[in-house]
N, C-alpha and C positions, 0 to 999 in steps of 0.2 A: 503496501499499502505506499501511496504518496503519501511522507513524513507531510506535507500542508492539508491532505484529506485526515491521517489519522491526526493530526490536534485539531479538528474542529469534530470530529467524529468522538473524541473522549471529551468534546468541550476543554480539555486546559485554556484551550487558545478560543473566542466563541464565534466568528469566524476566519471561515474558509481564507482571502483577500489578504486577511487581519494575517494569518497561519505563516501565508506566503509574503507578504512583503518581513515580517520577522526574519524569516529563513534566509533568507536576498540579501540582507544586511549581513548578514555574519554572524545574527546571537544564536543562534541552534545548534550543538553538533550532536554527533551522534557517533558514539561510541571512541568523544575523545578527538574524533575529524569535524572541520568543519563541514556544514550540510547545507544545502538549495531543496527551496520548497520540490524538488522535481524524485528529492531520495530517496528512497527506496528502503524501509526501516519493517524490521521482523520481527515477531516475540524473541523477547533476550536484550533487545537493543537498549544500551542508556541512550537519555537524552539532556544533553543540559541546555536549560531555555535563558538567557536573559531580561530581566523584564526591568530596564529600566536601573533600578538603586537590588532588587532582586532577584536573584537565583534559584531556579526550580532544577532538581535531577531529579530524571521518571525513570523506570525501567520498564517495558512495554511486556505485559504480560500476554495480552488479551488483538485479536484486530479481526473488524468489524466492519461488514462494510456500513451499517446500520444500528443507534441505538436508541434506547433508549435513555434520556434523563440519566434515572436509578438507574442503570442498569452500566454510565458511560465510565467510574472513576473503576468498576473490576478491571479495565481496558489496561492501566499502568497499577503502579508501587510508585509513592514517594519516598527514595531513598533523604534528596535533603532538599531545605529548603534555606536559604540565605539571605543577610541580607548588607545592606554594604551602607556603613554609616560616617556620617558629612564628622569630623569635628569640630571644633568651634575654632586654630588654625588654618582650615579648609585642606588637611589632609585627610587620606581614606585611610580606614582601619581595614 
C-alpha cells in the first residue's frame, strides 16, 4: 500500500493530500530511510513522522484498504511520541 494511503486509512493523518505533502517534504522515514508519498509500506515497517514539534514513531501491524474509525488504531502500534521543547535562550533540547 502507498504510504500516503496508509496514513489516511489508519487516520494517523486525516487527509491523503496532507499525507502526500508531509511525505514529499521529507518529514517521514520508513525503516530509517526518507520516504516519498508513493513509497510502498508493508506489515512490520516502522514509520517516523515529524509534525512540527512532535515526532511520532509507529510500527505497521495490519494493512487494510478501508476501515472504520474504531478499527483504524488496530493498523499500527505507537512505539514513541516525542516533543521538541524550545528553551528560553532559543536553543532546542
